[in-house]
VEXGUBA-189997 format. One record per atom (N, C-alpha, C): residue number from 1; residue in one letter; chain; atom name; y, x, z. Coordinates in steps of 0.02 Angstrom, whole numbers, padded with zeros to 5 digits. Layout:
// VEXGUBA-189997
<pt pos="NUM" code="A" unit="A" site="CA" c2="Y" c1="X" c3="Z"/>
...
// end
This chain:
// VEXGUBA-189997
<pt pos="1" code="M" unit="A" site="N" c2="07932" c1="-05088" c3="06035"/>
<pt pos="1" code="M" unit="A" site="CA" c2="07954" c1="-05042" c3="05982"/>
<pt pos="1" code="M" unit="A" site="C" c2="07906" c1="-04983" c3="05979"/>
<pt pos="2" code="N" unit="A" site="N" c2="07886" c1="-04965" c3="05919"/>
<pt pos="2" code="N" unit="A" site="CA" c2="07841" c1="-04909" c3="05908"/>
<pt pos="2" code="N" unit="A" site="C" c2="07881" c1="-04844" c3="05911"/>
<pt pos="3" code="N" unit="A" site="N" c2="07859" c1="-04797" c3="05953"/>
<pt pos="3" code="N" unit="A" site="CA" c2="07895" c1="-04734" c3="05960"/>
<pt pos="3" code="N" unit="A" site="C" c2="07873" c1="-04681" c3="05911"/>
<pt pos="4" code="G" unit="A" site="N" c2="07828" c1="-04697" c3="05867"/>
<pt pos="4" code="G" unit="A" site="CA" c2="07806" c1="-04649" c3="05818"/>
<pt pos="4" code="G" unit="A" site="C" c2="07741" c1="-04672" c3="05785"/>
<pt pos="5" code="Y" unit="A" site="N" c2="07717" c1="-04629" c3="05742"/>
<pt pos="5" code="Y" unit="A" site="CA" c2="07656" c1="-04643" c3="05706"/>
<pt pos="5" code="Y" unit="A" site="C" c2="07596" c1="-04633" c3="05753"/>
<pt pos="6" code="N" unit="A" site="N" c2="07542" c1="-04669" c3="05740"/>
<pt pos="6" code="N" unit="A" site="CA" c2="07479" c1="-04657" c3="05776"/>
<pt pos="6" code="N" unit="A" site="C" c2="07450" c1="-04591" c3="05753"/>
<pt pos="7" code="I" unit="A" site="N" c2="07413" c1="-04558" c3="05797"/>
<pt pos="7" code="I" unit="A" site="CA" c2="07381" c1="-04495" c3="05779"/>
<pt pos="7" code="I" unit="A" site="C" c2="07306" c1="-04502" c3="05785"/>
<pt pos="8" code="E" unit="A" site="N" c2="07271" c1="-04481" c3="05732"/>
<pt pos="8" code="E" unit="A" site="CA" c2="07198" c1="-04479" c3="05732"/>
<pt pos="8" code="E" unit="A" site="C" c2="07176" c1="-04408" c3="05714"/>
<pt pos="9" code="W" unit="A" site="N" c2="07125" c1="-04384" c3="05749"/>
<pt pos="9" code="W" unit="A" site="CA" c2="07099" c1="-04317" c3="05738"/>
<pt pos="9" code="W" unit="A" site="C" c2="07036" c1="-04321" c3="05696"/>
<pt pos="10" code="S" unit="A" site="N" c2="07030" c1="-04278" c3="05646"/>
<pt pos="10" code="S" unit="A" site="CA" c2="06968" c1="-04272" c3="05609"/>
<pt pos="10" code="S" unit="A" site="C" c2="06917" c1="-04235" c3="05653"/>
<pt pos="11" code="D" unit="A" site="N" c2="06854" c1="-04240" c3="05635"/>
<pt pos="11" code="D" unit="A" site="CA" c2="06802" c1="-04203" c3="05671"/>
<pt pos="11" code="D" unit="A" site="C" c2="06816" c1="-04128" c3="05667"/>
<pt pos="12" code="Q" unit="A" site="N" c2="06839" c1="-04105" c3="05608"/>
<pt pos="12" code="Q" unit="A" site="CA" c2="06854" c1="-04034" c3="05599"/>
<pt pos="12" code="Q" unit="A" site="C" c2="06910" c1="-04012" c3="05645"/>
<pt pos="13" code="A" unit="A" site="N" c2="06963" c1="-04051" c3="05650"/>
<pt pos="13" code="A" unit="A" site="CA" c2="07020" c1="-04033" c3="05693"/>
<pt pos="13" code="A" unit="A" site="C" c2="06998" c1="-04031" c3="05766"/>
<pt pos="14" code="T" unit="A" site="N" c2="06957" c1="-04078" c3="05786"/>
<pt pos="14" code="T" unit="A" site="CA" c2="06932" c1="-04079" c3="05855"/>
<pt pos="14" code="T" unit="A" site="C" c2="06891" c1="-04017" c3="05869"/>
<pt pos="15" code="L" unit="A" site="N" c2="06847" c1="-03999" c3="05823"/>
<pt pos="15" code="L" unit="A" site="CA" c2="06807" c1="-03938" c3="05830"/>
<pt pos="15" code="L" unit="A" site="C" c2="06851" c1="-03876" c3="05833"/>
<pt pos="16" code="D" unit="A" site="N" c2="06901" c1="-03873" c3="05788"/>
<pt pos="16" code="D" unit="A" site="CA" c2="06947" c1="-03816" c3="05788"/>
<pt pos="16" code="D" unit="A" site="C" c2="06982" c1="-03809" c3="05855"/>
<pt pos="17" code="F" unit="A" site="N" c2="07008" c1="-03865" c3="05880"/>
<pt pos="17" code="F" unit="A" site="CA" c2="07044" c1="-03865" c3="05944"/>
<pt pos="17" code="F" unit="A" site="C" c2="06998" c1="-03840" c3="06000"/>
<pt pos="18" code="E" unit="A" site="N" c2="06938" c1="-03866" c3="06003"/>
<pt pos="18" code="E" unit="A" site="CA" c2="06891" c1="-03846" c3="06056"/>
<pt pos="18" code="E" unit="A" site="C" c2="06874" c1="-03771" c3="06051"/>
<pt pos="19" code="E" unit="A" site="N" c2="06865" c1="-03746" c3="05990"/>
<pt pos="19" code="E" unit="A" site="CA" c2="06849" c1="-03675" c3="05981"/>
<pt pos="19" code="E" unit="A" site="C" c2="06907" c1="-03631" c3="06003"/>
<pt pos="20" code="I" unit="A" site="N" c2="06968" c1="-03651" c3="05986"/>
<pt pos="20" code="I" unit="A" site="CA" c2="07027" c1="-03612" c3="06006"/>
<pt pos="20" code="I" unit="A" site="C" c2="07034" c1="-03612" c3="06082"/>
<pt pos="21" code="V" unit="A" site="N" c2="07026" c1="-03670" c3="06112"/>
<pt pos="21" code="V" unit="A" site="CA" c2="07031" c1="-03674" c3="06185"/>
<pt pos="21" code="V" unit="A" site="C" c2="06979" c1="-03630" c3="06219"/>
<pt pos="22" code="Q" unit="A" site="N" c2="06917" c1="-03633" c3="06194"/>
<pt pos="22" code="Q" unit="A" site="CA" c2="06864" c1="-03592" c3="06224"/>
<pt pos="22" code="Q" unit="A" site="C" c2="06879" c1="-03517" c3="06215"/>
<pt pos="23" code="F" unit="A" site="N" c2="06902" c1="-03498" c3="06156"/>
<pt pos="23" code="F" unit="A" site="CA" c2="06919" c1="-03428" c3="06144"/>
<pt pos="23" code="F" unit="A" site="C" c2="06975" c1="-03405" c3="06191"/>
<pt pos="24" code="L" unit="A" site="N" c2="07028" c1="-03444" c3="06195"/>
<pt pos="24" code="L" unit="A" site="CA" c2="07084" c1="-03426" c3="06239"/>
<pt pos="24" code="L" unit="A" site="C" c2="07062" c1="-03422" c3="06312"/>
<pt pos="25" code="F" unit="A" site="N" c2="07020" c1="-03468" c3="06333"/>
<pt pos="25" code="F" unit="A" site="CA" c2="06997" c1="-03467" c3="06403"/>
<pt pos="25" code="F" unit="A" site="C" c2="06955" c1="-03405" c3="06417"/>
<pt pos="26" code="N" unit="A" site="N" c2="06911" c1="-03389" c3="06371"/>
<pt pos="26" code="N" unit="A" site="CA" c2="06867" c1="-03330" c3="06380"/>
<pt pos="26" code="N" unit="A" site="C" c2="06905" c1="-03265" c3="06381"/>
<pt pos="27" code="I" unit="A" site="N" c2="06957" c1="-03259" c3="06340"/>
<pt pos="27" code="I" unit="A" site="CA" c2="06995" c1="-03196" c3="06334"/>
<pt pos="27" code="I" unit="A" site="C" c2="07053" c1="-03194" c3="06383"/>
<pt pos="28" code="W" unit="A" site="N" c2="07092" c1="-03248" c3="06388"/>
<pt pos="28" code="W" unit="A" site="CA" c2="07155" c1="-03246" c3="06424"/>
<pt pos="28" code="W" unit="A" site="C" c2="07158" c1="-03289" c3="06487"/>
<pt pos="29" code="G" unit="A" site="N" c2="07114" c1="-03338" c3="06493"/>
<pt pos="29" code="G" unit="A" site="CA" c2="07112" c1="-03379" c3="06554"/>
<pt pos="29" code="G" unit="A" site="C" c2="07148" c1="-03445" c3="06548"/>
<pt pos="30" code="E" unit="A" site="N" c2="07147" c1="-03480" c3="06604"/>
<pt pos="30" code="E" unit="A" site="CA" c2="07171" c1="-03549" c3="06607"/>
<pt pos="30" code="E" unit="A" site="C" c2="07246" c1="-03557" c3="06594"/>
<pt pos="31" code="T" unit="A" site="N" c2="07286" c1="-03510" c3="06615"/>
<pt pos="31" code="T" unit="A" site="CA" c2="07358" c1="-03515" c3="06606"/>
<pt pos="31" code="T" unit="A" site="C" c2="07376" c1="-03518" c3="06532"/>
<pt pos="32" code="I" unit="A" site="N" c2="07346" c1="-03475" c3="06492"/>
<pt pos="32" code="I" unit="A" site="CA" c2="07360" c1="-03474" c3="06420"/>
<pt pos="32" code="I" unit="A" site="C" c2="07333" c1="-03537" c3="06387"/>
<pt pos="33" code="V" unit="A" site="N" c2="07275" c1="-03562" c3="06410"/>
<pt pos="33" code="V" unit="A" site="CA" c2="07249" c1="-03624" c3="06383"/>
<pt pos="33" code="V" unit="A" site="C" c2="07298" c1="-03681" c3="06395"/>
<pt pos="34" code="R" unit="A" site="N" c2="07325" c1="-03684" c3="06455"/>
<pt pos="34" code="R" unit="A" site="CA" c2="07375" c1="-03737" c3="06471"/>
<pt pos="34" code="R" unit="A" site="C" c2="07436" c1="-03732" c3="06425"/>
<pt pos="35" code="K" unit="A" site="N" c2="07460" c1="-03671" c3="06413"/>
<pt pos="35" code="K" unit="A" site="CA" c2="07517" c1="-03662" c3="06368"/>
<pt pos="35" code="K" unit="A" site="C" c2="07500" c1="-03686" c3="06298"/>
<pt pos="36" code="F" unit="A" site="N" c2="07441" c1="-03669" c3="06274"/>
<pt pos="36" code="F" unit="A" site="CA" c2="07420" c1="-03689" c3="06207"/>
<pt pos="36" code="F" unit="A" site="C" c2="07416" c1="-03766" c3="06203"/>
<pt pos="37" code="V" unit="A" site="N" c2="07383" c1="-03797" c3="06251"/>
<pt pos="37" code="V" unit="A" site="CA" c2="07376" c1="-03870" c3="06251"/>
<pt pos="37" code="V" unit="A" site="C" c2="07444" c1="-03904" c3="06254"/>
<pt pos="38" code="R" unit="A" site="N" c2="07489" c1="-03878" c3="06296"/>
<pt pos="38" code="R" unit="A" site="CA" c2="07557" c1="-03905" c3="06300"/>
<pt pos="38" code="R" unit="A" site="C" c2="07593" c1="-03898" c3="06233"/>
<pt pos="39" code="S" unit="A" site="N" c2="07584" c1="-03841" c3="06200"/>
<pt pos="39" code="S" unit="A" site="CA" c2="07615" c1="-03830" c3="06135"/>
<pt pos="39" code="S" unit="A" site="C" c2="07589" c1="-03880" c3="06083"/>
<pt pos="40" code="V" unit="A" site="N" c2="07524" c1="-03890" c3="06083"/>
<pt pos="40" code="V" unit="A" site="CA" c2="07495" c1="-03939" c3="06037"/>
<pt pos="40" code="V" unit="A" site="C" c2="07522" c1="-04009" c3="06052"/>
<pt pos="41" code="D" unit="A" site="N" c2="07523" c1="-04028" c3="06115"/>
<pt pos="41" code="D" unit="A" site="CA" c2="07549" c1="-04094" c3="06135"/>
<pt pos="41" code="D" unit="A" site="C" c2="07622" c1="-04103" c3="06112"/>
<pt pos="42" code="N" unit="A" site="N" c2="07663" c1="-04052" c3="06123"/>
<pt pos="42" code="N" unit="A" site="CA" c2="07734" c1="-04056" c3="06104"/>
<pt pos="42" code="N" unit="A" site="C" c2="07742" c1="-04063" c3="06029"/>
<pt pos="43" code="E" unit="A" site="N" c2="07703" c1="-04025" c3="05991"/>
<pt pos="43" code="E" unit="A" site="CA" c2="07709" c1="-04029" c3="05918"/>
<pt pos="43" code="E" unit="A" site="C" c2="07682" c1="-04095" c3="05891"/>
<pt pos="44" code="L" unit="A" site="N" c2="07630" c1="-04122" c3="05922"/>
<pt pos="44" code="L" unit="A" site="CA" c2="07604" c1="-04187" c3="05901"/>
<pt pos="44" code="L" unit="A" site="C" c2="07655" c1="-04242" c3="05912"/>
<pt pos="45" code="I" unit="A" site="N" c2="07693" c1="-04237" c3="05966"/>
<pt pos="45" code="I" unit="A" site="CA" c2="07747" c1="-04285" c3="05978"/>
<pt pos="45" code="I" unit="A" site="C" c2="07800" c1="-04279" c3="05922"/>
<pt pos="46" code="R" unit="A" site="N" c2="07818" c1="-04217" c3="05905"/>
<pt pos="46" code="R" unit="A" site="CA" c2="07867" c1="-04207" c3="05851"/>
<pt pos="46" code="R" unit="A" site="C" c2="07840" c1="-04232" c3="05784"/>
<pt pos="47" code="I" unit="A" site="N" c2="07777" c1="-04217" c3="05770"/>
<pt pos="47" code="I" unit="A" site="CA" c2="07746" c1="-04241" c3="05707"/>
<pt pos="47" code="I" unit="A" site="C" c2="07745" c1="-04317" c3="05705"/>
<pt pos="48" code="S" unit="A" site="N" c2="07726" c1="-04348" c3="05761"/>
<pt pos="48" code="S" unit="A" site="CA" c2="07722" c1="-04420" c3="05764"/>
<pt pos="48" code="S" unit="A" site="C" c2="07790" c1="-04453" c3="05755"/>
<pt pos="49" code="T" unit="A" site="N" c2="07841" c1="-04421" c3="05781"/>
<pt pos="49" code="T" unit="A" site="CA" c2="07909" c1="-04449" c3="05777"/>
<pt pos="49" code="T" unit="A" site="C" c2="07942" c1="-04435" c3="05710"/>
<pt pos="50" code="F" unit="A" site="N" c2="07932" c1="-04375" c3="05684"/>
<pt pos="50" code="F" unit="A" site="CA" c2="07964" c1="-04353" c3="05621"/>
<pt pos="50" code="F" unit="A" site="C" c2="07912" c1="-04322" c3="05575"/>
<pt pos="51" code="P" unit="A" site="N" c2="07866" c1="-04361" c3="05548"/>
<pt pos="51" code="P" unit="A" site="CA" c2="07810" c1="-04332" c3="05510"/>
<pt pos="51" code="P" unit="A" site="C" c2="07831" c1="-04296" c3="05446"/>
<pt pos="52" code="Y" unit="A" site="N" c2="07888" c1="-04314" c3="05418"/>
<pt pos="52" code="Y" unit="A" site="CA" c2="07909" c1="-04282" c3="05355"/>
<pt pos="52" code="Y" unit="A" site="C" c2="07957" c1="-04225" c3="05367"/>
<pt pos="53" code="A" unit="A" site="N" c2="07968" c1="-04206" c3="05429"/>
<pt pos="53" code="A" unit="A" site="CA" c2="08012" c1="-04150" c3="05445"/>
<pt pos="53" code="A" unit="A" site="C" c2="07978" c1="-04083" c3="05433"/>
<pt pos="54" code="F" unit="A" site="N" c2="07913" c1="-04083" c3="05426"/>
<pt pos="54" code="F" unit="A" site="CA" c2="07875" c1="-04021" c3="05417"/>
<pt pos="54" code="F" unit="A" site="C" c2="07858" c1="-04012" c3="05344"/>
<pt pos="55" code="P" unit="A" site="N" c2="07855" c1="-03950" c3="05321"/>
<pt pos="55" code="P" unit="A" site="CA" c2="07845" c1="-03938" c3="05249"/>
<pt pos="55" code="P" unit="A" site="C" c2="07776" c1="-03959" c3="05224"/>
<pt pos="56" code="A" unit="A" site="N" c2="07776" c1="-03977" c3="05160"/>
<pt pos="56" code="A" unit="A" site="CA" c2="07712" c1="-03991" c3="05127"/>
<pt pos="56" code="A" unit="A" site="C" c2="07675" c1="-03926" c3="05115"/>
<pt pos="57" code="S" unit="A" site="N" c2="07609" c1="-03930" c3="05119"/>
<pt pos="57" code="S" unit="A" site="CA" c2="07568" c1="-03872" c3="05106"/>
<pt pos="57" code="S" unit="A" site="C" c2="07562" c1="-03862" c3="05031"/>
<pt pos="58" code="S" unit="A" site="N" c2="07563" c1="-03800" c3="05009"/>
<pt pos="58" code="S" unit="A" site="CA" c2="07554" c1="-03785" c3="04938"/>
<pt pos="58" code="S" unit="A" site="C" c2="07480" c1="-03784" c3="04919"/>
<pt pos="59" code="L" unit="A" site="N" c2="07437" c1="-03790" c3="04969"/>
<pt pos="59" code="L" unit="A" site="CA" c2="07365" c1="-03785" c3="04956"/>
<pt pos="59" code="L" unit="A" site="C" c2="07333" c1="-03850" c3="04934"/>
<pt pos="60" code="K" unit="A" site="N" c2="07361" c1="-03906" c3="04955"/>
<pt pos="60" code="K" unit="A" site="CA" c2="07332" c1="-03971" c3="04937"/>
<pt pos="60" code="K" unit="A" site="C" c2="07386" c1="-04024" c3="04940"/>
<pt pos="61" code="T" unit="A" site="N" c2="07389" c1="-04066" c3="04889"/>
<pt pos="61" code="T" unit="A" site="CA" c2="07437" c1="-04120" c3="04886"/>
<pt pos="61" code="T" unit="A" site="C" c2="07427" c1="-04169" c3="04944"/>
<pt pos="62" code="G" unit="A" site="N" c2="07481" c1="-04189" c3="04975"/>
<pt pos="62" code="G" unit="A" site="CA" c2="07479" c1="-04239" c3="05027"/>
<pt pos="62" code="G" unit="A" site="C" c2="07468" c1="-04211" c3="05097"/>
<pt pos="63" code="I" unit="A" site="N" c2="07459" c1="-04145" c3="05102"/>
<pt pos="63" code="I" unit="A" site="CA" c2="07448" c1="-04113" c3="05167"/>
<pt pos="63" code="I" unit="A" site="C" c2="07513" c1="-04079" c3="05188"/>
<pt pos="64" code="R" unit="A" site="N" c2="07530" c1="-04086" c3="05251"/>
<pt pos="64" code="R" unit="A" site="CA" c2="07589" c1="-04054" c3="05279"/>
<pt pos="64" code="R" unit="A" site="C" c2="07566" c1="-04005" c3="05332"/>
<pt pos="65" code="R" unit="A" site="N" c2="07611" c1="-03958" c3="05350"/>
<pt pos="65" code="R" unit="A" site="CA" c2="07591" c1="-03908" c3="05400"/>
<pt pos="65" code="R" unit="A" site="C" c2="07645" c1="-03899" c3="05453"/>
<pt pos="66" code="C" unit="A" site="N" c2="07621" c1="-03888" c3="05513"/>
<pt pos="66" code="C" unit="A" site="CA" c2="07665" c1="-03876" c3="05571"/>
<pt pos="66" code="C" unit="A" site="C" c2="07641" c1="-03812" c3="05604"/>
<pt pos="67" code="V" unit="A" site="N" c2="07682" c1="-03761" c3="05602"/>
<pt pos="67" code="V" unit="A" site="CA" c2="07664" c1="-03697" c3="05632"/>
<pt pos="67" code="V" unit="A" site="C" c2="07671" c1="-03702" c3="05708"/>
<pt pos="68" code="L" unit="A" site="N" c2="07615" c1="-03692" c3="05742"/>
<pt pos="68" code="L" unit="A" site="CA" c2="07615" c1="-03692" c3="05816"/>
<pt pos="68" code="L" unit="A" site="C" c2="07640" c1="-03625" c3="05842"/>
<pt pos="69" code="S" unit="A" site="N" c2="07615" c1="-03573" c3="05811"/>
<pt pos="69" code="S" unit="A" site="CA" c2="07632" c1="-03504" c3="05831"/>
<pt pos="69" code="S" unit="A" site="C" c2="07613" c1="-03460" c3="05772"/>
<pt pos="70" code="K" unit="A" site="N" c2="07624" c1="-03395" c3="05780"/>
<pt pos="70" code="K" unit="A" site="CA" c2="07604" c1="-03350" c3="05726"/>
<pt pos="70" code="K" unit="A" site="C" c2="07528" c1="-03351" c3="05717"/>
<pt pos="71" code="F" unit="A" site="N" c2="07492" c1="-03378" c3="05766"/>
<pt pos="71" code="F" unit="A" site="CA" c2="07419" c1="-03378" c3="05763"/>
<pt pos="71" code="F" unit="A" site="C" c2="07388" c1="-03443" c3="05738"/>
<pt pos="72" code="N" unit="A" site="N" c2="07422" c1="-03500" c3="05747"/>
<pt pos="72" code="N" unit="A" site="CA" c2="07391" c1="-03565" c3="05731"/>
<pt pos="72" code="N" unit="A" site="C" c2="07440" c1="-03612" c3="05696"/>
<pt pos="73" code="T" unit="A" site="N" c2="07412" c1="-03651" c3="05650"/>
<pt pos="73" code="T" unit="A" site="CA" c2="07451" c1="-03701" c3="05613"/>
<pt pos="73" code="T" unit="A" site="C" c2="07412" c1="-03767" c3="05611"/>
<pt pos="74" code="I" unit="A" site="N" c2="07447" c1="-03822" c3="05623"/>
<pt pos="74" code="I" unit="A" site="CA" c2="07417" c1="-03889" c3="05617"/>
<pt pos="74" code="I" unit="A" site="C" c2="07428" c1="-03913" c3="05546"/>
<pt pos="75" code="Y" unit="A" site="N" c2="07374" c1="-03935" c3="05514"/>
<pt pos="75" code="Y" unit="A" site="CA" c2="07379" c1="-03966" c3="05447"/>
<pt pos="75" code="Y" unit="A" site="C" c2="07363" c1="-04040" c3="05456"/>
<pt pos="76" code="Y" unit="A" site="N" c2="07406" c1="-04083" c3="05427"/>
<pt pos="76" code="Y" unit="A" site="CA" c2="07398" c1="-04155" c3="05437"/>
<pt pos="76" code="Y" unit="A" site="C" c2="07418" c1="-04193" c3="05374"/>
<pt pos="77" code="Q" unit="A" site="N" c2="07398" c1="-04256" c3="05374"/>
<pt pos="77" code="Q" unit="A" site="CA" c2="07412" c1="-04301" c3="05319"/>
<pt pos="77" code="Q" unit="A" site="C" c2="07442" c1="-04365" c3="05347"/>
<pt pos="78" code="V" unit="A" site="N" c2="07490" c1="-04393" c3="05311"/>
<pt pos="78" code="V" unit="A" site="CA" c2="07522" c1="-04456" c3="05332"/>
<pt pos="78" code="V" unit="A" site="C" c2="07496" c1="-04512" c3="05287"/>
<pt pos="79" code="K" unit="A" site="N" c2="07468" c1="-04564" c3="05318"/>
<pt pos="79" code="K" unit="A" site="CA" c2="07446" c1="-04623" c3="05281"/>
<pt pos="79" code="K" unit="A" site="C" c2="07469" c1="-04684" c3="05319"/>
<pt pos="80" code="D" unit="A" site="N" c2="07511" c1="-04724" c3="05287"/>
<pt pos="80" code="D" unit="A" site="CA" c2="07539" c1="-04784" c3="05319"/>
<pt pos="80" code="D" unit="A" site="C" c2="07573" c1="-04764" c3="05384"/>
<pt pos="81" code="Q" unit="A" site="N" c2="07551" c1="-04791" c3="05440"/>
<pt pos="81" code="Q" unit="A" site="CA" c2="07582" c1="-04775" c3="05505"/>
<pt pos="81" code="Q" unit="A" site="C" c2="07537" c1="-04729" c3="05546"/>
<pt pos="82" code="T" unit="A" site="N" c2="07495" c1="-04691" c3="05512"/>
<pt pos="82" code="T" unit="A" site="CA" c2="07448" c1="-04647" c3="05547"/>
<pt pos="82" code="T" unit="A" site="C" c2="07454" c1="-04575" c3="05523"/>
<pt pos="83" code="I" unit="A" site="N" c2="07451" c1="-04530" c3="05571"/>
<pt pos="83" code="I" unit="A" site="CA" c2="07449" c1="-04458" c3="05557"/>
<pt pos="83" code="I" unit="A" site="C" c2="07376" c1="-04437" c3="05567"/>
<pt pos="84" code="Y" unit="A" site="N" c2="07346" c1="-04408" c3="05516"/>
<pt pos="84" code="Y" unit="A" site="CA" c2="07278" c1="-04383" c3="05521"/>
<pt pos="84" code="Y" unit="A" site="C" c2="07281" c1="-04307" c3="05528"/>
<pt pos="85" code="I" unit="A" site="N" c2="07260" c1="-04282" c3="05586"/>
<pt pos="85" code="I" unit="A" site="CA" c2="07257" c1="-04210" c3="05596"/>
<pt pos="85" code="I" unit="A" site="C" c2="07195" c1="-04185" c3="05560"/>
<pt pos="86" code="V" unit="A" site="N" c2="07205" c1="-04146" c3="05509"/>
<pt pos="86" code="V" unit="A" site="CA" c2="07150" c1="-04122" c3="05467"/>
<pt pos="86" code="V" unit="A" site="C" c2="07117" c1="-04061" c3="05497"/>
<pt pos="87" code="T" unit="A" site="N" c2="07157" c1="-04012" c3="05517"/>
<pt pos="87" code="T" unit="A" site="CA" c2="07130" c1="-03951" c3="05546"/>
<pt pos="87" code="T" unit="A" site="C" c2="07184" c1="-03915" c3="05586"/>
<pt pos="88" code="I" unit="A" site="N" c2="07163" c1="-03874" c3="05633"/>
<pt pos="88" code="I" unit="A" site="CA" c2="07207" c1="-03826" c3="05666"/>
<pt pos="88" code="I" unit="A" site="C" c2="07180" c1="-03758" c3="05645"/>
<pt pos="89" code="H" unit="A" site="N" c2="07218" c1="-03724" c3="05605"/>
<pt pos="89" code="H" unit="A" site="CA" c2="07194" c1="-03663" c3="05572"/>
<pt pos="89" code="H" unit="A" site="C" c2="07218" c1="-03600" c3="05608"/>
<pt pos="90" code="D" unit="A" site="N" c2="07173" c1="-03553" c3="05617"/>
<pt pos="90" code="D" unit="A" site="CA" c2="07189" c1="-03487" c3="05643"/>
<pt pos="90" code="D" unit="A" site="C" c2="07217" c1="-03447" c3="05584"/>
<pt pos="91" code="N" unit="A" site="N" c2="07281" c1="-03432" c3="05586"/>
<pt pos="91" code="N" unit="A" site="CA" c2="07315" c1="-03399" c3="05530"/>
<pt pos="91" code="N" unit="A" site="C" c2="07289" c1="-03329" c3="05516"/>
<pt pos="92" code="R" unit="A" site="N" c2="07251" c1="-03300" c3="05562"/>
<pt pos="92" code="R" unit="A" site="CA" c2="07223" c1="-03233" c3="05551"/>
<pt pos="92" code="R" unit="A" site="C" c2="07157" c1="-03235" c3="05513"/>
<pt pos="93" code="S" unit="A" site="N" c2="07129" c1="-03294" c3="05504"/>
<pt pos="93" code="S" unit="A" site="CA" c2="07064" c1="-03300" c3="05471"/>
<pt pos="93" code="S" unit="A" site="C" c2="07072" c1="-03301" c3="05395"/>
<pt pos="94" code="N" unit="A" site="N" c2="07016" c1="-03299" c3="05362"/>
<pt pos="94" code="N" unit="A" site="CA" c2="07013" c1="-03297" c3="05289"/>
<pt pos="94" code="N" unit="A" site="C" c2="07046" c1="-03360" c3="05260"/>
<pt pos="95" code="P" unit="A" site="N" c2="07094" c1="-03351" c3="05214"/>
<pt pos="95" code="P" unit="A" site="CA" c2="07128" c1="-03409" c3="05183"/>
<pt pos="95" code="P" unit="A" site="C" c2="07080" c1="-03455" c3="05145"/>
<pt pos="96" code="E" unit="A" site="N" c2="07025" c1="-03428" c3="05121"/>
<pt pos="96" code="E" unit="A" site="CA" c2="06976" c1="-03469" c3="05085"/>
<pt pos="96" code="E" unit="A" site="C" c2="06945" c1="-03520" c3="05132"/>
<pt pos="97" code="L" unit="A" site="N" c2="06937" c1="-03502" c3="05195"/>
<pt pos="97" code="L" unit="A" site="CA" c2="06911" c1="-03549" c3="05245"/>
<pt pos="97" code="L" unit="A" site="C" c2="06957" c1="-03609" c3="05252"/>
<pt pos="98" code="L" unit="A" site="N" c2="07022" c1="-03597" c3="05252"/>
<pt pos="98" code="L" unit="A" site="CA" c2="07070" c1="-03651" c3="05257"/>
<pt pos="98" code="L" unit="A" site="C" c2="07064" c1="-03698" c3="05197"/>
<pt pos="99" code="K" unit="A" site="N" c2="07059" c1="-03670" c3="05138"/>
<pt pos="99" code="K" unit="A" site="CA" c2="07053" c1="-03711" c3="05078"/>
<pt pos="99" code="K" unit="A" site="C" c2="06993" c1="-03757" c3="05082"/>
<pt pos="100" code="K" unit="A" site="N" c2="06938" c1="-03733" c3="05110"/>
<pt pos="100" code="K" unit="A" site="CA" c2="06878" c1="-03774" c3="05117"/>
<pt pos="100" code="K" unit="A" site="C" c2="06889" c1="-03830" c3="05167"/>
<pt pos="101" code="K" unit="A" site="N" c2="06926" c1="-03816" c3="05220"/>
<pt pos="101" code="K" unit="A" site="CA" c2="06938" c1="-03867" c3="05272"/>
<pt pos="101" code="K" unit="A" site="C" c2="06984" c1="-03922" c3="05247"/>
<pt pos="102" code="L" unit="A" site="N" c2="07030" c1="-03905" c3="05202"/>
<pt pos="102" code="L" unit="A" site="CA" c2="07077" c1="-03955" c3="05177"/>
<pt pos="102" code="L" unit="A" site="C" c2="07044" c1="-03997" c3="05124"/>
// end
C-alpha cells in the first residue's frame, strides 16, 4: 500500500534548501539546522499524505503552498502521484524573486 505521493525536488528547490541550511548554520549553528531539517521533513510527510490540504498559491495556477514558518514557505505542484517541490522561499525576500522561481 502506498502511504502517500512520491516527492521530487526541482533543482531550484534543492538550491534553496542548501542555501537556507548554510545560512542557518553560519548564523545559528547545528541545533537550528536540525530543527529546520526536521520541520521540512515533517511538512513533506504531510504534503505527501494530504497534498490538497494546503492552499493554492494566487501567484501561479497549479501551485500550492505550505508555510514552514514565518520565514519560509514550500511551493509545490501535484502531478499524478508525484509532488514536485518547486521552491522553498524566504518570505522576507523580494516577492518578485518568488514569481520568477514559480
